[in-house]
N, C-alpha and C positions, 0 to 999 in steps of 0.2 A: 727387648729384640727387636728387629724390626720384620714387618709381614714378608717380606723377601725371603729371612733365612726362616720364619714359622710356615710357608708353604715348602721350602727342599722340606723340614722336619715333617710334616706333614706326610709327604710322598715315603718317607723314611717309615712312619708309621704304619701306612698303608703297606709297605712291604714286611713287616712284622706279622702285620696281620694277615697276610698270606703264609708267611712260614706258619704264624700257630696255627692257621687250618690244616696245615699239612701234618704240622708235628703230631696234632691230634689224632689224625689218621694214622700215622707211622708209628705212634706209642702203643696202638692195639689195646684201645681203653685204659691207658695209662698203665699199662702192667708191664711195657718196657721200660726202664730207668733213663735209659739217655734221651731218649726222645720224650718220653715226659719232661726232664728238664729243660729241652730245649724251647719244649711247649708256655713252660710256666714261666721261662725267661722271656721269650717273644712276648707274650702275655704282660708281662710287665713294662716292657720295653714300651707297647705301643700305647699301653694306658699313662705311662709318666710322658711320653713327649704328646701324645693329644690332649694329654693335661694343657701342658704348656703352649702348644699351639691355639688353645682356647683361649688364653690372658690375651690373645692378639689376633684372631681371627673370627669371622662371623660365625657364632655357633651351630648355622644352619648352612652353609657353605664349608664351614669345613667338615663337620661333619657326614655330607652327602660326598664329598671330596674323598674323604678317606672309607666309606664305605662301598663308593665305588671303587676304589681301586682293589682294596681287598673283594670285593665282588668280581671282579672282570679279572684280577690277576689268579683266585683260586681256580674260576674255570677252568682258564689256558692251563694251570698248573696240573690240575688234575686228569685235563687231555694229555698235557704232554708227560706226564710224569706217571699218570695212574693209569693211564688208557680208557679213561671215561671218552664217552662218545660226542663229538665236535660236531651239529650237524648245522644246516644252515638257520635254523631256529635260536640254537644258543649263540650263534655269532652275531645273530642280529639283536640280539638281547644284549652283548657285549657293544655291540656298534651305540645301541643308544644309552647305556649308561656311559659311555665314555664322553657322548655327546652332549648326554647332560651333564658332568659334572665338567667339561670345557666349557660352557655356556655358564654355568654356577661361578668358575672361576676369571670369567674377563666380565663378570656383570660388578657396576659397583653394589657392595654393598647397600648403602645407604641413598637415595635420590632425593 
């Protein structure tokens, strides 16, 4: 797999992480079978993709990008879908996470 494809798969894995977090909430403690199934499928999906990506990309950079997508995406999804508060400090936190992810993505892994 080429690094460019690995980065795209990492973005998808990050999206599945956000879906996993939301579906866990919607599963109501894994008492709703449909959302429980979505949660399990999303979990398996992001673990498989992350595993494939780590065969190509540096573990530190890939993991930070994946968790950054998951964290920022989940905060935004929580605000939009679940009505969770999105104040200036939370927005600043998301901006800092995205900036850190962008820095790691653009810096070569080996110097």
